[in-house]
C-alpha positions in Angstrom: 73.2 73.5 121.9 70.7 76.0 122.4 69.2 76.7 119.2 65.6 78.5 118.1 64.3 75.5 116.3 66.4 73.0 114.3 70.1 73.3 113.8 70.1 76.0 110.8 72.3 74.8 107.3 74.4 77.8 106.4 75.2 78.6 102.6 78.8 79.1 102.2 79.0 81.3 99.9 76.4 83.7 101.7 77.4 86.5 102.7 76.7 88.0 106.3 77.0 91.3 107.9 77.6 92.0 111.6 75.2 94.8 112.6 75.8 94.5 116.2 78.0 93.1 118.8 81.5 92.7 118.6 84.0 90.1 116.4 87.3 89.3 116.5 88.8 91.6 113.8 85.2 91.8 112.7 84.7 95.8 113.1 80.4 96.9 112.7 79.7 96.5 108.8 82.1 93.7 108.2 81.1 91.3 106.0 81.7 87.8 106.7 80.0 83.8 105.9 79.2 81.3 108.3 79.4 77.8 108.8 78.1 75.2 111.3 80.7 72.6 111.7 80.1 70.3 114.4 79.3 72.1 118.0 80.8 75.4 116.1 79.8 78.0 114.2 82.7 79.2 112.3 82.9 83.3 111.6 85.0 83.4 108.4 85.9 86.8 106.2 86.6 86.9 102.7 90.8 87.1 102.1 91.3 86.6 105.8 90.0 83.4 106.5 88.5 82.0 109.9 88.0 84.5 112.7 87.1 82.7 115.2 84.4 79.8 116.2 81.7 80.1 118.0 80.9 77.0 120.9 76.6 76.9 120.7 77.0 74.5 123.2 77.0 77.5 125.8 75.4 80.3 123.2 71.9 80.5 121.9 71.7 81.0 117.7 68.4 82.3 116.8 67.7 83.3 113.3 64.6 85.3 112.1 61.5 84.1 110.6 62.2 85.0 106.8 66.1 83.7 107.9 67.3 86.9 107.1 69.0 88.0 110.8 70.8 85.7 112.5 71.4 86.5 116.3 74.2 85.1 118.4 73.3 85.3 122.5 75.3 84.2 125.8 75.4 85.5 129.1 78.3 88.2 127.9 76.1 89.4 125.2 75.3 89.1 121.5 76.2 89.7 118.2 73.5 89.6 115.6 74.0 89.2 111.9 72.3 90.5 108.5 71.9 88.4 105.7 73.0 90.6 102.6 71.2 89.9 99.5 73.7 88.9 96.3 71.6 90.5 93.4 73.0 87.3 91.6 76.4 88.1 92.4 78.8 85.4 92.0 79.3 84.6 95.9 80.3 86.4 99.3 83.7 87.5 97.6 82.6 89.6 94.8 82.4 93.5 96.1 84.0 92.7 99.4 87.4 93.9 98.2 88.7 96.6 100.1 88.7 99.6 97.6 92.5 100.9 98.7 93.4 97.5 97.2 92.2 98.3 93.8 91.0 94.7 91.8 92.8 91.6 92.5 95.8 90.5 89.8 94.5 93.4 87.2 97.5 92.4 85.0 95.9 89.3 84.4 98.7 87.1 85.4 97.8 83.2 84.8 97.3 81.3 88.4 99.6 78.9 89.7 97.5 75.2 91.0 99.6 75.1 94.5 98.2 76.0 98.2 99.1 79.0 100.3 99.8 77.8 104.0 97.8 81.5 104.8 98.9 84.8 105.6 102.5 84.8 108.0 103.8 88.2 107.8 107.4 88.3 106.3 108.8 91.7 107.8 110.8 90.5 110.4 112.4 88.3 107.6 112.3 91.7 104.8 113.8 93.8 107.5 117.0 90.9 108.6 117.0 90.8 104.5 117.7 94.8 104.6 120.6 94.3 106.4 122.9 91.9 104.2 121.7 94.0 101.9 123.5 97.5 103.6 126.3 95.1 104.1 126.3 94.3 100.9 126.6 97.5 100.1 129.6 98.6 102.2 131.7 95.9 101.3 130.6 96.4 97.6 131.8 99.8 98.0 135.0 98.9 99.6 135.9 96.6 97.1 135.1 99.4 94.3 137.8 101.6 95.8 140.1 98.9 96.1 139.3 98.1 92.4 139.9 102.0 91.6 143.1 101.9 93.4 144.6 98.8 92.0 143.4 100.1 88.4 144.7 103.7 89.0 148.5 101.1 89.7 148.3 99.0 87.0 147.8 102.3 84.7 151.2 104.1 86.3 153.0 100.7 86.1 152.2 100.2 82.4 153.4 103.7 81.8 156.5 102.9 83.4 156.2 104.0 86.8 156.6 100.9 89.3 154.1 100.9 92.5 156.8 100.6 96.1 156.2 96.7 97.2 155.1 97.7 100.7 152.3 99.8 98.9 151.5 97.0 96.6 151.3 94.3 99.5 148.9 97.0 101.5 146.9 97.3 99.0 146.7 93.4 98.3 146.0 93.0 101.7 143.0 95.5 101.9 141.8 93.9 99.1 141.2 90.4 100.2 139.6 92.1 103.8 136.9 93.3 101.7 137.0 90.4 99.4 136.2 88.3 102.7 133.4 90.3 103.5 131.9 90.9 100.5 131.6 86.7 99.8 130.4 86.7 103.5 127.6 89.1 102.8 127.2 87.8 99.7 126.3 84.1 100.9 124.3 85.5 104.1 122.2 88.0 102.0 121.7 84.8 99.6 120.4 82.9 102.2 117.9 85.8 103.6 116.7 86.5 100.1 115.5 83.0 99.6 114.0 82.8 102.9 112.2 86.2 102.4 111.1 85.4 98.7 109.7 82.4 99.9 107.1 83.8 102.0 106.6 86.4 100.1 104.9 84.3 97.6 103.4 81.9 99.6 101.4 85.3 101.3 100.3 86.1 97.7 97.0 84.4 97.9 95.8 85.6 101.3 96.7 89.0 100.4 93.9 88.8 97.7 96.6 88.8 94.8 95.9 85.8 93.2 97.8 82.8 93.3 101.4 83.2 91.5 102.1 81.0 89.1 105.4 79.4 91.3 105.0 78.3 94.7 107.4 79.0 96.9 109.6 76.4 96.6 109.9 76.2 92.7 110.2 80.6 93.1 113.4 79.1 95.0 114.4 76.2 92.5 114.8 78.2 89.3 117.8 80.2 90.8 119.5 77.1 90.5 118.8 75.5 86.8 121.4 76.5 84.6 120.3 78.7 81.3 117.3 78.8 82.7 117.9 81.7 85.8 118.9 84.4 83.4 115.7 85.1 83.0 113.1 82.9 85.2 113.8 84.6 88.9 113.5 88.4 86.9 109.7 86.9 85.8 108.7 85.7 89.4 110.2 88.8 91.3 108.3 90.8 88.6 105.1 88.8 88.8 105.1 89.1 92.6 105.5 93.0 92.6 102.4 93.6 90.3 100.2 91.3 91.9 101.0 93.1 95.2 100.6 96.3 93.2 97.6 99.0 94.5 96.1 101.7 92.9 98.7 104.2 95.0 101.8 101.7 94.6 101.1 100.7 91.0 102.7 97.5 89.2 105.4 99.1 86.6 109.1 96.7 86.8 111.7 100.0 86.9 112.8 98.8 90.0 113.0 95.0 89.7 114.2 95.4 86.2 116.9 97.6 86.3 118.1 95.5 89.4 118.2 92.7 87.3 120.0 94.1 84.2 122.9 95.1 86.7 123.3 91.8 88.6 123.7 89.9 85.2 125.7 92.6 83.9 128.0 91.8 86.7 128.0 88.6 86.7 128.5 88.3 82.5 131.7 91.2 82.9 133.0 89.0 86.2 133.0 86.3 83.8 134.8 87.6 81.1 137.8 89.1 83.4 138.2 85.6 84.7 138.5 84.0 81.1 141.1 86.9 80.4 142.8 86.2 82.9 143.1 82.1 83.1 144.7 82.8 79.5 147.7 84.9 80.4 150.6 83.7 81.7 152.1 84.3 85.5 152.9 87.2 86.4 150.6 88.8 83.7 152.0 91.9 82.4 151.0 95.0 83.9 148.9 95.9 80.6 146.7 92.9 80.6 146.3 94.0 84.2 145.1 97.1 83.8 142.2 95.3 81.6 141.6 93.2 83.9 141.3 95.9 87.1 139.2 98.2 84.7 136.6 95.3 84.1 136.8 94.8 87.9 135.7 98.3 88.5 133.0 97.6 86.5 131.9 94.7 87.8 132.0 96.0 91.4 130.4 99.1 90.4 127.5 96.9 89.1 127.4 94.5 92.4 126.9 98.1 93.7 124.7 99.7 91.7 122.3 95.7 92.5 122.5 95.5 96.2 121.1 99.6 96.1 118.3 98.9 93.8 117.6 95.4 95.7 117.4 96.8 98.7 114.7 99.9 97.2 113.0 96.5 95.8 112.8 94.6 99.2 111.5 97.5 100.9 108.8 98.1 98.3 107.7 94.8 97.9 107.3 94.5 101.5 105.8 97.5 102.1 103.2 96.7 99.6 102.7 93.7 101.4 102.3 95.0 104.1 99.4 97.7 103.2 97.6 94.8 102.3 97.7 93.3 105.3 96.7 95.9 107.1 93.7 97.2 104.4 92.5 93.5 104.7 92.1 93.4 108.4 95.1 91.5 109.3 96.5 93.7 111.9 93.4 93.2 114.1 94.4 89.5 115.4 97.1 87.6 115.4 99.0 86.0 112.1 96.9 82.4 111.6 96.3 80.1 108.8 93.3 79.1 107.5 91.8 76.6 109.9 93.3 77.8 113.3 90.7 78.8 115.9 90.3 81.2 118.4 87.9 79.2 120.8 87.2 81.8 123.4 85.8 84.1 121.6 81.8 84.5 122.7 79.4 87.3 121.6 80.1 90.4 123.9 77.4 93.3 124.2 77.2 96.5 122.7 77.9 99.8 123.7 75.3 101.4 124.9 75.6 103.9 121.5 76.0 101.6 119.2 73.5 101.0 116.2 72.6 98.9 114.1 74.1 99.7 110.5 72.9 98.9 106.7 73.7 95.8 105.0 75.6 96.4 101.9 73.1 95.2 98.5 69.9 96.0 98.1 68.4 94.9 100.6 68.6 96.6 103.7 68.6 95.1 106.9 65.8 95.3 109.0 65.8 96.6 112.7 66.8 94.5 115.7 63.3 93.7 116.9 62.2 92.3 114.0 64.5 89.1 115.1 62.7 86.2 117.4 63.3 85.9 120.6 65.0 82.4 121.1 63.2 79.2 122.6 63.4 78.7 126.6 66.4 76.3 127.5 68.9 75.9 130.5 71.1 78.4 128.9 74.4 78.4 130.0 74.9 77.8 134.1 76.4 80.8 136.5 79.8 79.0 136.6 80.0 79.2 132.5 79.1 82.1 131.9 81.6 83.8 135.1 84.5 82.0 133.4 83.7 83.5 129.9 83.0 86.6 131.0 86.4 85.9 132.9 88.4 84.8 129.5 87.2 88.2 127.4 88.0 90.3 130.5 91.9 88.7 130.5 92.2 89.3 126.4 90.8 92.7 127.1 87.8 92.2 124.8 86.1 93.4 127.9 87.1 96.8 129.5 87.1 96.7 133.3 83.4 98.6 134.0 81.7 96.2 131.6 83.5 93.1 133.6 81.9 94.3 136.9 78.9 95.3 135.9 78.0 91.7 133.4 79.4 90.4 137.0 77.2 91.4 139.4 74.1 90.5 136.8 75.2 87.1 136.3 75.6 87.1 140.1 72.3 88.6 140.8 70.4 85.6 139.5 71.9 83.2 141.5 
């Protein structure tokens, strides 16, 4: 390890700002925290987590005399960080949330005590869930048509106009097919929904929405608790909707509330129809079948509306999660949980026209020239520098022209 002076001790609550160089998912001006872990310097971005780890055995770390700037230099270039004056602010998270996200948890929900596994996109799960919602809408609409036809037959039969046996058998066969498709779509929809819900709840803390009261597991488990399942799932979805809200996509539960009311209403009416049928001797009179069929029309119409609102709800919640992920910089790097390391990163030389930026806070960043020069030391060997440069070029972090220029420079030192 090559460090100017003693190994520095970084305060994990101190914010630093990148003023020159290149760090993964860290544009110039981004606030980060720095910490030493063994022979590694960890660069962490608030709300996002660990961005990269620098191997100090192959780089030179230099602090300015007043400790306000930190320079990381390798054979491939350098990265300059400037300490941000906090003026008594409560840690580096203060003021670092992107303005387009507004406040974190403005509704004031109580936070849970479970730990998130970090950000992992739920976009693929949401897409599959939307496919099953569409299948539910199609099968529900088919069943609604069958129920309307059956109700019409029952009304005419109660008035004395009986249907033919062939027409009745064909309608019953079609209704059974529609019911089979509806049952299949409902089962697959439920599985896909729980898988998506678990992931969506899990990523809320990483998306700066606070920690939901219910963990990913309990968010699914409450659906299977009798009586409580009449309101608890709604409160979980409503909290998820609100915690992921942003100024352009505000909180409010009309879609979630409408989805839940139609779902519960369809379930209750279906139970009433089943109770009526169970208390009637077989074969049931047409007058009774007329009532049951009309109730089934209401049931399938409610399920159809619930599936449509559920589709809109999932699209909206996932859209809010994606919006937050983009604003927080998750799209600029592979999805990873906090603690995962990007071990191959090393500073890259800045472009010729790059300029330092002013640091956030009352104190401005001093000119880069104020940084002390690194103490003399062996530094990385030419072989190590070439290896690091090749890795950066293979990852697309160094252009062909930069690669050729740096390679020539390293070879010239031999």
